[in-house]
N, C-alpha and C positions, 0 to 999 in steps of 0.2 A: 434094281439098288444100287445105289453108289455107296462102295463100302472103301475109308482109310485108312489104312494102318498108322497107328501114331506111336513114332519112338523119339527118345529124347537121350544124351547121356546124362543127365540132369537127375535121373531116377537108374534103381537098378535094373540090367538087364533082366531079361526072361530067364528064368531058371529051368525052362522047360517047353513044352509044345506051344506058347500062347505067347500075344502080343501083347505089350503094355497099355496099349488101348485100341481100339476100332470105333470109328467114326461111320454113322451110320444115317442116312438120313437128316443130319442136324444134331443126333442125339450121339453121345462118347461114352461109351461102356470100358472104365477104366479097371482091369484086373485086380488081383489082389497084391495088397503092398505088405511086404513082411518090412522091419527094421533093418533090413541093409542100408550100408554106406556105399553109395554108387559107386566111388571112384576106388573100392578095396573088394566091393562085394562080400564084406564081415560083417558080422552084424555089429549093430552099434554100443558102444562100449556104454557102460550106465546103467543105472536101475531102470523099472516099467515106466516110467515118467518120461527116461530117456527113450525107450522104445516106440512109446506113442508120439512122440514129438517128432520122431524120424519118420514114421509111417505118414502122418500128417504133410513133412515138406517132402515124402516122395509122391504122394499123391498130388501136392500142389505142379510139382512139376512137370508130371503127367500132364494137368489139366492145363498149362502154360503152354505146353509142346501142343496140345489140342486147341487152342484157340479161346481159355477159359482161364476161371480160375476158381479156388474153393468156393466162391460164394455162388458158382453157378451149378452145384452140385445139388441134385433134386433127390438124390436116397444115396444113403451110406451102409455098409452093413459095416457091422464090427463085430472079429472074430476072438474072442477071447481064452486063453485057458485055465484064465480063474476070473471067475464074474467079482470077486471083490475087488477084482480093479475096476469096477465099470465106473464108481465116482471118481476115480481120477481120470478117467475117459472123458467124462463130462467137464471136469474143471479143464482140463489142457484144450478141449473141444474149444471151450468159450474164447479162448487165444487165438482160435483161428478162423470161426464163425461169429456171425452177429446175425440176430433176427432179418427176415426169417431163416431158422434153421430147416436143414434138408429132411425129409422123410428119414428112418435110420430104425435099424435094426441092428441088437445086440446078441449076440447067439453063445454059449459055451460051446467050447471043444476039448476035445480029449489033447489035442497036440496039434500042432501048424509045424511047416516047415522048419528046418534049420534050428529047431527049437524055438521060435520066436512066441514070447508071451503074448502078442496080439497082431493080428490082421485085417485089413480094411482092402475094401473095394468099393465102387462108385457107380452112380449114373449120372452123366453131366449134360445139361443142356447150356452150350454157351450163348451168352445173350449178346443184343446187337450192340 
């Protein structure tokens, strides 16, 4: 099994014992991203919309480092500390994705690292 570790300075560095993404046999497994600003490793300033956009921007940077784009994501998991923000996730996701959309799950959680309100991870299969 060929395994490649994906790393980019355009997304937050890992804050634990994990890689930003791992590519195995053409499939890329992206670790969870929270709304950290890569340059400062601080939480993005602003409201929940700013947090969601920052997470999508972080995911996009890791996708690009792995040779793909957000359009290549086949499975997206969204973790929210308040499921009341789910309509906002849908609204902002429409700014970043076009049909056909990836498979997706939305999970309500009690807490996320660094007090984030949202975290997302994904599985990507880069196109040709």
